[in-house]
N, C-alpha and C positions, 0 to 999 in steps of 0.2 A: 761961653756962649749960653744964651738963655735957653731954658727948657722949651719955651714957646716957639722960638725960632727953629730949634731942632725938630719940634713936632711939625711945623710948617714944611720944613725940608723933607721929612719922612712922608708926609701926606703928598707933597709934590712928586716925589719919586713913585709913590703908589699910583697916583693919577697917570703918570707917564707909562708905568708898567701895564696899565689898562688901555690907555689911549693909543699907544703905538701899535700893539698887536691888532686892535680894532681897526685902525687905519690900514694896516697891512691886509687884513681880510677884505676890507672895503675895496682897496685897489686891486685885489685879486679878482673880485667879482666884477668890478667896473674897470677893466683893463684899459679902456679908452681914456678914463680920467688919469690913470697912471701914466699913459703915453703923453697926455697933454701936460701934466706936471713935469715930466722928464724933459719934454721939448722946451718948456719955458725956463727950466733951471740949469740945464746942461749947456755949457758954453763950448760945444764941440761942433765943427763943421760937418754935421751928419746929413746925409741925403735921406730925410725922414720918410719919404714915400717908399724907400726900399726896405724899411724895417717891417718884418713879418710878425705875426702874433707869437710864433715860437720864440722869436728874439725878445719880445716884450715879456713873455713868461720867464725866460732865462734871466733877464735883467731883474725882474721882480724877485726871483729866487735869490739871486746874488745880493740884492739890496736887503732882503729879509735876513740873510745870513750875516751880512755886515752889521745890521742894526741889532741883531741878537747879541752880539758882543757887548754893545752898550747897554742893552736891557739887562743882561746878566750883571754888569757892573752896577746898574741902578738898584738891582735887587739887594746886593750886599751893602751899598751905601744907605739904602732905606733901613736895613736892619741896624746898622751902626747908629744912625740918627734917631731911630726909635728908642734905642737904649739910652742915648744921650738925653732924650726928652724925659726919661724916667729917672734921671740923675745918676745913671750907671756909667760913670766916665772911665773908670780904671778897671777894665776886665779884659780877659784874654779874647773873648768873643769879638769885642770891638776892634781889637788889634788885627785879628784874623780877617774880619770883614773889610777893614780898611786896606789890608794887604791885598785881598782878592780884588777889591775895587781898583786899586792902583795897577795891578797886573792886567786887568781887563781894559783899563784906560790906556795902558801902554800897548796892549794888543790892538786896540782900535786905532790908535795913532799910527801904528805900523800898517794896519789893514787899509787905511784910508787911501794911500796912493795905489795900493794893489786893486782896491775896488774901482777907482777911477780908470786904471789901466784896463781891467777886464771889461768895464762898461764900454770903453771906447772900442774894444775889439768886438764885443757883442753887437753894438749898434751899427758898426760899419761892416759887418760880416757879408752883407749882400751887395756892397759897393763893387763896381767893376774893378778888374785887376789893376793894381797900381794906385787905387784910391782907398784901400782899406787902411785903417789907422790903429796905432798903438800910442796912446797919450800917457805920458808919465809926468807927474807933477808932485813935488814935495814943497809945501809952503810953511810959513811961519806958524800957522795954527797947529800943524802936526808936530813941529819942534816944540812948541809951547806945551802941547799935551804930553809929550814925552817928559819934559821937565817937571810938570805938575805930577805926573805919575811917579817919577823917581822921588820927588819930595814927599809925597804921601807914603811911599814905601818906607822911607827913613822914619817918618812920623809914626808909622805903625810899629816899628821897632822901638821907638821911644815910649810908646804907649805900653808895650809889654814890660819895659823896665819900670815905668811908673806904676804899673799894676803890682809888680813884685815889691817895690818900695812901700806902696800903700798897704799891702798885706803884711809886710814886716812891721810897719808902724802900728797897725791894729793890734799886734801882739803886745806892744809896750803899753798900750792904753788900757 
């Protein structure tokens, strides 16, 4: 991988690490915008007029907690690609950062259906008896994310071994 591409990826991660919390604060201040965004993106049969401000705040908090998993993963991914952009390919820090990223990616893949389920409960809380809902969905995106996370986990182990071999080869030269 070229150093320039690694630098672009590191900068993109940095931009997301700034933009996503800024958007979260914006939507906390402009709760109506958060409600409008949610209504346009959530495909659940919710009686929107029954959703109170406390439910919107609870959903905002749940969403921020869910997104925090991904942000933590981006932090570690940014560190690894920052090292790659400097030409530091075989070191233990990269391996640990990639492992942390893969664990957080796996955690977010598992948290996705939980987030959707809790979101459906929060949004339908004020529905009349018998109309409250619990929506559970697991899709191919979550399964794909689990697969990618596991592959990255194995690659981080390979990077540790490559680091060991690289250090051993340096002793001979």
